Phi, psi and omega in degrees: 000126187279169185299320185291320180296316178301314183291326178295319180291320178295319181295322179301311183300317178296316180293324178296319179297315177301310177304321174296314176300315175307315179297318177301315175301315180295316180292326181289319179294322178299315185296317183298318184287335172301314182292321180286335176284328173296315177300316180300318183291322174295319174297317183291326176295326186250015176065032184267153180296152181295326183244158180222086188302329180292319179288323180298320178302308181298320177301314175306313178297317184295312177303323179298314177301308180300320181293320180294324179294322184275004183058040173247144183299119177303331178289322176299314181298324177297309182297318177299306182295322177305313181296310176309306180303316182295327174289319175299315176299316178302318179293315177305315181298321180298318181291343181268358179274000000 
């Protein structure tokens, strides 16, 4: 097998792994949002605020630690969680109207 064919096979293997991981991310994110929607309904039913800055701060610190342990750029993890939290809060605010 020549080098180009070998490289093409390795590239396909990596891309197949990425595709599987993307599917895991999507299904995990969907499950996370199902849970946060339940939290949002509970908050709306009991007049609780849509956001919880103390918890969000703890989650940011926790995610930073997890990212560091996983050898992932903590800034990337922070940006990701910031986006997710903003979407969750937006959904919670819609439920309170």
